[in-house]
C-alpha positions in Angstrom: 0.0 0.0 0.0 1.2 3.5 -0.9 0.1 6.2 1.4 0.4 9.7 0.0 -1.1 13.2 0.2 -0.3 13.8 -3.4 -2.1 12.3 -6.4 -0.2 9.4 -8.0 0.3 9.3 -11.8 1.6 6.5 -14.0 4.9 7.9 -15.5 4.0 6.2 -18.8 0.5 7.3 -19.6 0.3 10.2 -17.0 -3.1 9.1 -15.7 -4.0 7.7 -12.3 -2.7 4.1 -12.2 -5.2 1.5 -13.4 -4.6 -1.8 -11.6 -1.4 -0.2 -10.1 1.7 -2.3 -9.9 4.9 -1.4 -8.0 8.4 -2.4 -9.0 11.2 -3.5 -6.7 12.6 0.0 -7.0 9.3 1.4 -5.7 7.9 3.1 -8.8 4.1 2.7 -9.4 2.7 2.1 -12.9 -0.5 1.0 -14.5 -0.4 -2.7 -15.0 -1.2 -2.5 -18.7 1.4 0.2 -19.3 4.2 -1.6 -17.6 3.4 -4.9 -19.3 3.4 -3.2 -22.7 6.7 -1.5 -21.8 8.2 -4.9 -20.8 7.0 -6.5 -24.0 8.8 -4.0 -26.2 12.2 -5.7 -25.5 13.6 -9.0 -26.6 14.7 -9.9 -23.1 12.5 -11.0 -20.1 13.4 -7.7 -18.3 13.8 -4.0 -19.1 15.2 -1.0 -17.3 12.8 1.0 -15.1 11.8 4.2 -17.1 12.5 6.3 -14.0 15.6 5.0 -12.3 17.0 2.4 -14.8 16.9 -0.5 -12.2 16.0 -3.8 -13.7 12.3 -4.7 -13.9 10.9 -8.2 -14.3 7.2 -8.9 -14.8 7.4 -11.6 -12.1 8.6 -9.0 -9.5 5.6 -6.6 -10.1 3.4 -6.4 -7.0 -0.2 -5.1 -6.8 -0.4 -1.8 -5.0 -3.3 0.1 -3.4 -3.0 3.9 -3.3 -4.3 5.4 -0.1 -4.9 9.2 -0.3 -4.6 11.0 3.0 -5.0 14.6 4.1 -1.9 16.7 4.5 -1.3 17.5 8.1 -0.6 21.0 9.2 0.5 22.6 12.4 -2.3 22.7 15.0 -4.3 19.9 13.4 -5.3 17.0 15.6 -4.2 13.6 14.6 -4.8 10.2 16.1 -1.8 7.9 16.5 -2.1 4.1 16.7 0.7 1.8 17.9 0.9 -1.2 15.5 2.9 -4.4 15.9 3.7 -7.2 13.5 4.0 -10.6 15.0 6.5 -13.2 13.7 4.8 -16.1 12.0 
């Protein structure tokens, strides 16, 4: 999940990500856009269009974009302590 106070845009089509996928380097793309981009090469990977890290289709993970309000001085916020247990 990506939590942001800014709108997220796919760097390929410049729209809000459709079926968003995140790469290992942390960039978010539309699933159709990144699959099309990956299919343009003759190898099973391509360089990330943003940072040039290697991107494989098998490494793409679904992502949910959570828009939050931007906090300003004097605004009340509620903090919640979270813990992840070992499985």
